[in-house]
SEPANU-73518 format. One record per residue (C-alpha): residue in three letters; z, x, y. Coordinates in steps of 0.1 Angstrom, whole numbers, plus 5000, padded with zeros to 4 digits. Each point is the difference from the previous one (the first is absolute). Layout:
<site><r>ala</r><c3>Z</c3><c1>X</c1><c2>Y</c2></site>
...
***
This chain:
<site><r>unk</r><c3>2380</c3><c1>2060</c1><c2>2332</c2></site>
<site><r>unk</r><c3>5018</c3><c1>5001</c1><c2>4967</c2></site>
<site><r>unk</r><c3>5019</c3><c1>4969</c1><c2>4989</c2></site>
<site><r>unk</r><c3>5025</c3><c1>5021</c1><c2>4981</c2></site>
<site><r>unk</r><c3>5013</c3><c1>5035</c1><c2>5008</c2></site>
<site><r>unk</r><c3>5023</c3><c1>5016</c1><c2>4974</c2></site>
<site><r>unk</r><c3>5016</c3><c1>5034</c1><c2>5002</c2></site>
<site><r>unk</r><c3>5025</c3><c1>5022</c1><c2>4982</c2></site>
<site><r>unk</r><c3>5028</c3><c1>5011</c1><c2>5024</c2></site>
<site><r>unk</r><c3>5014</c3><c1>5034</c1><c2>4992</c2></site>
<site><r>unk</r><c3>4974</c3><c1>5028</c1><c2>5001</c2></site>
<site><r>unk</r><c3>4971</c3><c1>4976</c1><c2>5009</c2></site>
<site><r>unk</r><c3>5008</c3><c1>4979</c1><c2>5030</c2></site>
<site><r>unk</r><c3>5030</c3><c1>5022</c1><c2>5010</c2></site>
<site><r>unk</r><c3>4996</c3><c1>5037</c1><c2>4990</c2></site>
<site><r>unk</r><c3>5033</c3><c1>5020</c1><c2>4998</c2></site>
<site><r>unk</r><c3>5014</c3><c1>5007</c1><c2>5035</c2></site>
<site><r>unk</r><c3>4979</c3><c1>4973</c1><c2>5017</c2></site>
<site><r>unk</r><c3>5010</c3><c1>4967</c1><c2>5015</c2></site>
<site><r>unk</r><c3>4978</c3><c1>4970</c1><c2>5008</c2></site>
<site><r>unk</r><c3>4990</c3><c1>4995</c1><c2>5036</c2></site>
<site><r>unk</r><c3>5005</c3><c1>4969</c1><c2>5021</c2></site>
<site><r>unk</r><c3>4961</c3><c1>4998</c1><c2>5002</c2></site>
<site><r>unk</r><c3>5000</c3><c1>4995</c1><c2>4962</c2></site>
<site><r>unk</r><c3>5024</c3><c1>4970</c1><c2>5002</c2></site>
<site><r>unk</r><c3>4980</c3><c1>4985</c1><c2>5028</c2></site>
<site><r>unk</r><c3>4968</c3><c1>5004</c1><c2>4979</c2></site>
<site><r>unk</r><c3>5015</c3><c1>4983</c1><c2>4970</c2></site>
<site><r>unk</r><c3>5012</c3><c1>4971</c1><c2>5021</c2></site>
<site><r>unk</r><c3>4965</c3><c1>4997</c1><c2>5015</c2></site>
<site><r>unk</r><c3>4983</c3><c1>5001</c1><c2>4966</c2></site>
<site><r>unk</r><c3>5025</c3><c1>4973</c1><c2>4987</c2></site>
<site><r>unk</r><c3>4992</c3><c1>4978</c1><c2>5029</c2></site>
<site><r>unk</r><c3>4963</c3><c1>5002</c1><c2>4991</c2></site>
<site><r>unk</r><c3>5007</c3><c1>4989</c1><c2>4964</c2></site>
<site><r>unk</r><c3>5004</c3><c1>5033</c1><c2>4981</c2></site>
<site><r>unk</r><c3>5029</c3><c1>5006</c1><c2>4976</c2></site>
<site><r>unk</r><c3>5018</c3><c1>5033</c1><c2>5001</c2></site>
<site><r>unk</r><c3>5019</c3><c1>5012</c1><c2>4969</c2></site>
<site><r>unk</r><c3>5021</c3><c1>5030</c1><c2>4992</c2></site>
<site><r>unk</r><c3>5004</c3><c1>5010</c1><c2>4964</c2></site>
<site><r>unk</r><c3>5027</c3><c1>5025</c1><c2>4992</c2></site>
<site><r>unk</r><c3>5026</c3><c1>5012</c1><c2>4974</c2></site>
<site><r>unk</r><c3>5026</c3><c1>4993</c1><c2>5027</c2></site>
<site><r>unk</r><c3>5023</c3><c1>4970</c1><c2>4999</c2></site>
<site><r>unk</r><c3>4991</c3><c1>4969</c1><c2>5021</c2></site>
<site><r>unk</r><c3>5029</c3><c1>5004</c1><c2>5024</c2></site>
<site><r>unk</r><c3>4990</c3><c1>5036</c1><c2>5009</c2></site>
<site><r>unk</r><c3>4964</c3><c1>4990</c1><c2>5006</c2></site>
<site><r>unk</r><c3>5011</c3><c1>4971</c1><c2>5023</c2></site>
<site><r>unk</r><c3>5021</c3><c1>5024</c1><c2>5021</c2></site>
<site><r>unk</r><c3>4972</c3><c1>5026</c1><c2>5002</c2></site>
<site><r>unk</r><c3>4975</c3><c1>4974</c1><c2>5011</c2></site>
<site><r>unk</r><c3>5023</c3><c1>4978</c1><c2>5019</c2></site>
<site><r>unk</r><c3>4976</c3><c1>4995</c1><c2>5030</c2></site>
<site><r>unk</r><c3>4975</c3><c1>4984</c1><c2>4977</c2></site>
<site><r>unk</r><c3>5022</c3><c1>4987</c1><c2>4971</c2></site>
<site><r>unk</r><c3>4991</c3><c1>4964</c1><c2>5008</c2></site>
<site><r>unk</r><c3>4963</c3><c1>5007</c1><c2>4995</c2></site>
<site><r>unk</r><c3>5002</c3><c1>5024</c1><c2>4971</c2></site>
<site><r>unk</r><c3>4998</c3><c1>4994</c1><c2>4962</c2></site>
<site><r>unk</r><c3>5025</c3><c1>5024</c1><c2>4983</c2></site>
<site><r>unk</r><c3>4990</c3><c1>5012</c1><c2>4965</c2></site>
<site><r>unk</r><c3>5033</c3><c1>5017</c1><c2>4991</c2></site>
<site><r>unk</r><c3>5014</c3><c1>5019</c1><c2>4970</c2></site>
<site><r>unk</r><c3>4966</c3><c1>5012</c1><c2>4988</c2></site>
<site><r>unk</r><c3>4985</c3><c1>4965</c1><c2>4998</c2></site>
<site><r>unk</r><c3>5029</c3><c1>4983</c1><c2>4983</c2></site>
<site><r>unk</r><c3>5009</c3><c1>4979</c1><c2>5031</c2></site>
<site><r>unk</r><c3>4977</c3><c1>4985</c1><c2>5027</c2></site>
<site><r>unk</r><c3>5015</c3><c1>4983</c1><c2>5030</c2></site>
<site><r>unk</r><c3>4984</c3><c1>4983</c1><c2>5030</c2></site>
<site><r>unk</r><c3>5019</c3><c1>4983</c1><c2>5029</c2></site>
<site><r>unk</r><c3>5032</c3><c1>5006</c1><c2>4978</c2></site>
<site><r>unk</r><c3>4985</c3><c1>4979</c1><c2>4972</c2></site>
<site><r>unk</r><c3>4992</c3><c1>5012</c1><c2>4965</c2></site>
<site><r>unk</r><c3>4963</c3><c1>5001</c1><c2>4993</c2></site>
<site><r>unk</r><c3>5002</c3><c1>5018</c1><c2>4967</c2></site>
<site><r>unk</r><c3>5025</c3><c1>5018</c1><c2>4978</c2></site>
<site><r>unk</r><c3>5002</c3><c1>5019</c1><c2>4967</c2></site>
<site><r>unk</r><c3>5037</c3><c1>5006</c1><c2>4992</c2></site>
<site><r>unk</r><c3>5017</c3><c1>5021</c1><c2>4974</c2></site>
<site><r>unk</r><c3>5018</c3><c1>4978</c1><c2>4974</c2></site>
<site><r>unk</r><c3>5037</c3><c1>5001</c1><c2>5009</c2></site>
<site><r>unk</r><c3>5011</c3><c1>5007</c1><c2>4964</c2></site>
<site><r>unk</r><c3>4975</c3><c1>5029</c1><c2>4998</c2></site>
<site><r>unk</r><c3>5011</c3><c1>5013</c1><c2>5034</c2></site>
<site><r>unk</r><c3>5037</c3><c1>4999</c1><c2>4988</c2></site>
<site><r>unk</r><c3>4992</c3><c1>5018</c1><c2>4968</c2></site>
<site><r>unk</r><c3>4979</c3><c1>5027</c1><c2>5016</c2></site>
<site><r>unk</r><c3>5026</c3><c1>5006</c1><c2>5028</c2></site>
<site><r>unk</r><c3>5028</c3><c1>5003</c1><c2>4974</c2></site>
<site><r>unk</r><c3>4979</c3><c1>5025</c1><c2>4980</c2></site>
<site><r>unk</r><c3>4992</c3><c1>5020</c1><c2>5031</c2></site>
<site><r>unk</r><c3>5037</c3><c1>5001</c1><c2>5010</c2></site>
<site><r>unk</r><c3>5009</c3><c1>5013</c1><c2>4966</c2></site>
<site><r>unk</r><c3>4974</c3><c1>5028</c1><c2>5005</c2></site>
<site><r>unk</r><c3>5015</c3><c1>5011</c1><c2>5034</c2></site>
<site><r>unk</r><c3>4975</c3><c1>4982</c1><c2>5023</c2></site>
<site><r>unk</r><c3>5008</c3><c1>4978</c1><c2>5030</c2></site>
<site><r>unk</r><c3>4982</c3><c1>4966</c1><c2>4997</c2></site>
<site><r>unk</r><c3>4990</c3><c1>4980</c1><c2>5031</c2></site>
<site><r>unk</r><c3>4987</c3><c1>4965</c1><c2>4999</c2></site>
<site><r>unk</r><c3>4974</c3><c1>4989</c1><c2>5025</c2></site>
<site><r>unk</r><c3>5009</c3><c1>4965</c1><c2>5009</c2></site>
<site><r>unk</r><c3>4983</c3><c1>4975</c1><c2>5024</c2></site>
<site><r>unk</r><c3>5016</c3><c1>5014</c1><c2>5032</c2></site>
<site><r>unk</r><c3>5016</c3><c1>5032</c1><c2>4990</c2></site>
<site><r>unk</r><c3>5004</c3><c1>5029</c1><c2>4975</c2></site>
<site><r>unk</r><c3>5034</c3><c1>5000</c1><c2>4983</c2></site>
<site><r>unk</r><c3>5015</c3><c1>5029</c1><c2>4980</c2></site>
<site><r>unk</r><c3>5014</c3><c1>4989</c1><c2>4966</c2></site>
<site><r>unk</r><c3>5032</c3><c1>5011</c1><c2>4985</c2></site>
<site><r>unk</r><c3>5015</c3><c1>4991</c1><c2>4966</c2></site>
<site><r>unk</r><c3>5023</c3><c1>4974</c1><c2>5015</c2></site>
<site><r>unk</r><c3>4971</c3><c1>4983</c1><c2>5017</c2></site>
<site><r>unk</r><c3>4984</c3><c1>4988</c1><c2>4968</c2></site>
<site><r>unk</r><c3>5016</c3><c1>4966</c1><c2>5002</c2></site>
<site><r>unk</r><c3>4989</c3><c1>4994</c1><c2>5036</c2></site>
<site><r>unk</r><c3>4974</c3><c1>4973</c1><c2>5007</c2></site>
<site><r>unk</r><c3>4971</c3><c1>5025</c1><c2>5004</c2></site>
<site><r>unk</r><c3>4999</c3><c1>5001</c1><c2>4962</c2></site>
<site><r>unk</r><c3>5003</c3><c1>4962</c1><c2>4997</c2></site>
<site><r>unk</r><c3>4978</c3><c1>4985</c1><c2>5027</c2></site>
<site><r>unk</r><c3>4987</c3><c1>5025</c1><c2>5025</c2></site>
<site><r>unk</r><c3>4964</c3><c1>5010</c1><c2>5002</c2></site>
<site><r>unk</r><c3>4997</c3><c1>5036</c1><c2>4990</c2></site>
<site><r>unk</r><c3>4967</c3><c1>5014</c1><c2>5011</c2></site>
<site><r>unk</r><c3>5004</c3><c1>5037</c1><c2>4991</c2></site>
<site><r>unk</r><c3>5026</c3><c1>5023</c1><c2>4984</c2></site>
<site><r>unk</r><c3>5004</c3><c1>5034</c1><c2>5017</c2></site>
<site><r>unk</r><c3>5018</c3><c1>5028</c1><c2>4983</c2></site>
<site><r>unk</r><c3>5015</c3><c1>5030</c1><c2>5018</c2></site>
<site><r>unk</r><c3>4995</c3><c1>5028</c1><c2>4975</c2></site>
<site><r>unk</r><c3>5030</c3><c1>5021</c1><c2>5010</c2></site>
<site><r>unk</r><c3>4983</c3><c1>5030</c1><c2>4983</c2></site>
<site><r>unk</r><c3>5000</c3><c1>4983</c1><c2>4966</c2></site>
<site><r>unk</r><c3>4971</c3><c1>4998</c1><c2>4975</c2></site>
<site><r>unk</r><c3>4984</c3><c1>4965</c1><c2>5002</c2></site>
<site><r>unk</r><c3>4978</c3><c1>5001</c1><c2>4970</c2></site>
<site><r>unk</r><c3>5023</c3><c1>4977</c1><c2>4980</c2></site>
<site><r>unk</r><c3>5003</c3><c1>4975</c1><c2>5029</c2></site>
<site><r>unk</r><c3>4962</c3><c1>4999</c1><c2>5003</c2></site>
<site><r>unk</r><c3>4996</c3><c1>4993</c1><c2>4963</c2></site>
<site><r>unk</r><c3>5027</c3><c1>4973</c1><c2>5003</c2></site>
<site><r>unk</r><c3>4981</c3><c1>4984</c1><c2>5029</c2></site>
<site><r>unk</r><c3>4968</c3><c1>4999</c1><c2>4979</c2></site>
<site><r>unk</r><c3>5019</c3><c1>4985</c1><c2>4970</c2></site>
<site><r>unk</r><c3>5012</c3><c1>4972</c1><c2>5024</c2></site>
<site><r>unk</r><c3>4964</c3><c1>4993</c1><c2>5011</c2></site>
<site><r>unk</r><c3>5004</c3><c1>5015</c1><c2>5034</c2></site>
<site><r>unk</r><c3>4978</c3><c1>5025</c1><c2>5020</c2></site>
<site><r>unk</r><c3>5009</c3><c1>5032</c1><c2>5017</c2></site>
<site><r>unk</r><c3>4984</c3><c1>4995</c1><c2>5035</c2></site>
<site><r>unk</r><c3>5012</c3><c1>5032</c1><c2>5017</c2></site>
<site><r>unk</r><c3>5016</c3><c1>5033</c1><c2>4992</c2></site>
<site><r>unk</r><c3>5008</c3><c1>5031</c1><c2>5020</c2></site>
<site><r>unk</r><c3>5027</c3><c1>5027</c1><c2>4997</c2></site>
<site><r>unk</r><c3>5028</c3><c1>4977</c1><c2>5012</c2></site>
<site><r>unk</r><c3>4990</c3><c1>4965</c1><c2>4990</c2></site>
<site><r>unk</r><c3>4986</c3><c1>4979</c1><c2>4971</c2></site>
<site><r>unk</r><c3>4988</c3><c1>4965</c1><c2>5008</c2></site>
<site><r>unk</r><c3>4993</c3><c1>4972</c1><c2>4975</c2></site>
<site><r>unk</r><c3>4985</c3><c1>4965</c1><c2>5005</c2></site>
<site><r>unk</r><c3>4985</c3><c1>4971</c1><c2>4981</c2></site>
<site><r>unk</r><c3>4971</c3><c1>5013</c1><c2>4979</c2></site>
<site><r>unk</r><c3>4976</c3><c1>4977</c1><c2>5019</c2></site>
<site><r>unk</r><c3>5013</c3><c1>5007</c1><c2>5035</c2></site>
<site><r>unk</r><c3>4976</c3><c1>5021</c1><c2>5021</c2></site>
<site><r>unk</r><c3>4985</c3><c1>4998</c1><c2>5035</c2></site>
<site><r>unk</r><c3>4966</c3><c1>4989</c1><c2>4986</c2></site>
<site><r>unk</r><c3>5014</c3><c1>4969</c1><c2>4984</c2></site>
<site><r>unk</r><c3>5018</c3><c1>4990</c1><c2>5032</c2></site>
<site><r>unk</r><c3>4969</c3><c1>5005</c1><c2>5021</c2></site>
<site><r>unk</r><c3>4980</c3><c1>4978</c1><c2>4975</c2></site>
<site><r>unk</r><c3>5025</c3><c1>4972</c1><c2>5005</c2></site>
<site><r>unk</r><c3>4997</c3><c1>5004</c1><c2>5038</c2></site>
<site><r>unk</r><c3>4962</c3><c1>4999</c1><c2>4998</c2></site>
<site><r>unk</r><c3>5002</c3><c1>4968</c1><c2>4979</c2></site>
<site><r>unk</r><c3>5025</c3><c1>4983</c1><c2>5023</c2></site>
<site><r>unk</r><c3>4979</c3><c1>5006</c1><c2>5031</c2></site>
<site><r>unk</r><c3>4966</c3><c1>4998</c1><c2>4983</c2></site>
<site><r>unk</r><c3>4990</c3><c1>5035</c1><c2>5010</c2></site>
<site><r>unk</r><c3>4971</c3><c1>5018</c1><c2>4983</c2></site>
<site><r>unk</r><c3>4998</c3><c1>5038</c1><c2>4994</c2></site>
<site><r>unk</r><c3>4975</c3><c1>5004</c1><c2>5028</c2></site>
<site><r>unk</r><c3>5024</c3><c1>4984</c1><c2>5025</c2></site>
<site><r>unk</r><c3>5027</c3><c1>5026</c1><c2>4995</c2></site>
<site><r>unk</r><c3>5008</c3><c1>5036</c1><c2>5005</c2></site>
<site><r>unk</r><c3>5026</c3><c1>5020</c1><c2>4981</c2></site>
<site><r>unk</r><c3>5017</c3><c1>5033</c1><c2>5008</c2></site>
<site><r>unk</r><c3>5019</c3><c1>5022</c1><c2>4975</c2></site>
<site><r>unk</r><c3>5009</c3><c1>5035</c1><c2>4992</c2></site>
<site><r>unk</r><c3>5015</c3><c1>5000</c1><c2>4965</c2></site>
<site><r>unk</r><c3>4997</c3><c1>4990</c1><c2>4964</c2></site>
<site><r>unk</r><c3>5020</c3><c1>4968</c1><c2>5006</c2></site>
<site><r>unk</r><c3>4975</c3><c1>4990</c1><c2>5027</c2></site>
<site><r>unk</r><c3>4970</c3><c1>5002</c1><c2>4976</c2></site>
<site><r>unk</r><c3>5003</c3><c1>4965</c1><c2>4985</c2></site>
<site><r>unk</r><c3>4997</c3><c1>4984</c1><c2>5035</c2></site>
<site><r>unk</r><c3>4973</c3><c1>5024</c1><c2>5011</c2></site>
<site><r>unk</r><c3>4979</c3><c1>4990</c1><c2>4971</c2></site>
<site><r>unk</r><c3>4998</c3><c1>4964</c1><c2>5012</c2></site>
<site><r>unk</r><c3>4975</c3><c1>5008</c1><c2>5028</c2></site>
<site><r>unk</r><c3>4973</c3><c1>5025</c1><c2>5009</c2></site>
<site><r>unk</r><c3>5017</c3><c1>5003</c1><c2>5034</c2></site>
<site><r>unk</r><c3>5027</c3><c1>5023</c1><c2>4988</c2></site>
<site><r>unk</r><c3>5010</c3><c1>5029</c1><c2>5022</c2></site>
<site><r>unk</r><c3>5023</c3><c1>5029</c1><c2>4994</c2></site>
<site><r>unk</r><c3>5014</c3><c1>5027</c1><c2>5024</c2></site>
<site><r>unk</r><c3>4987</c3><c1>5035</c1><c2>4995</c2></site>
<site><r>unk</r><c3>5035</c3><c1>5010</c1><c2>4987</c2></site>
<site><r>unk</r><c3>4998</c3><c1>4975</c1><c2>4972</c2></site>
<site><r>unk</r><c3>5006</c3><c1>5008</c1><c2>4963</c2></site>
<site><r>unk</r><c3>4971</c3><c1>5005</c1><c2>4977</c2></site>
<site><r>unk</r><c3>5003</c3><c1>4966</c1><c2>4983</c2></site>
<site><r>unk</r><c3>4996</c3><c1>4982</c1><c2>5034</c2></site>
<site><r>unk</r><c3>4972</c3><c1>5023</c1><c2>5011</c2></site>
<site><r>unk</r><c3>4981</c3><c1>4993</c1><c2>4968</c2></site>
<site><r>unk</r><c3>4998</c3><c1>4963</c1><c2>5006</c2></site>
<site><r>unk</r><c3>4998</c3><c1>5000</c1><c2>5038</c2></site>
<site><r>unk</r><c3>4967</c3><c1>4991</c1><c2>5016</c2></site>
<site><r>unk</r><c3>5010</c3><c1>5017</c1><c2>5033</c2></site>
<site><r>unk</r><c3>5024</c3><c1>5024</c1><c2>5015</c2></site>
<site><r>unk</r><c3>5017</c3><c1>5002</c1><c2>5034</c2></site>
<site><r>unk</r><c3>5021</c3><c1>5025</c1><c2>5019</c2></site>
<site><r>unk</r><c3>5024</c3><c1>4972</c1><c2>5012</c2></site>
<site><r>unk</r><c3>5004</c3><c1>4966</c1><c2>4985</c2></site>
<site><r>unk</r><c3>5018</c3><c1>4986</c1><c2>5031</c2></site>
<site><r>unk</r><c3>4971</c3><c1>5011</c1><c2>5022</c2></site>
<site><r>unk</r><c3>4975</c3><c1>4985</c1><c2>4976</c2></site>
<site><r>unk</r><c3>5018</c3><c1>4966</c1><c2>5002</c2></site>
<site><r>unk</r><c3>5002</c3><c1>5003</c1><c2>5038</c2></site>
<site><r>unk</r><c3>4962</c3><c1>5003</c1><c2>5000</c2></site>
<site><r>unk</r><c3>4994</c3><c1>4969</c1><c2>4978</c2></site>
<site><r>unk</r><c3>4979</c3><c1>4975</c1><c2>5020</c2></site>
***
């Protein structure tokens, strides 16, 4: 039995169009009762993950916002936040370039408008990630500005650009989790399907990817599976 089970959510544990079974939640509860730790690592915000995994939220470690935030039993285990002044500067720059900035806070994602710049989120709130809705605009200048501010682009597709602390990633969060619970690489298994999962997959030889995974995950994976949920259900 593994002491630590870590999995990416979208595309790995839950492929598009699939939902988790009641058997899965029962299995995680059973593993937890035997001393295993179950963790979900995702680009999603903490509150979304809690809702998606509500039947096991009390037993689950949530590594949210691409590793910038790690929560367990509603307590902070680890965080790498974006400097509020840098967040404010990048949001203002993005607005001037026609993008819609969204700040990923502890419990929610909040869209930012010009009149919001004096709100507490830029004074005292933890900002884990900045998400920019592209609105069909070119984002090259925004990406350059992020780099100038010492931030990292952690995700981009046709609609969104996401930026976090340069040292925030799933691997660093999992390392902290291993240290806290004194878990070795041989006592854990990691599941991932994309480039942002690679840093945590490299922490153990027990790293599995679904057959639909991207090339970067396939290159580092030591095993493949048709169904990650089924794989976890069969863990003894």
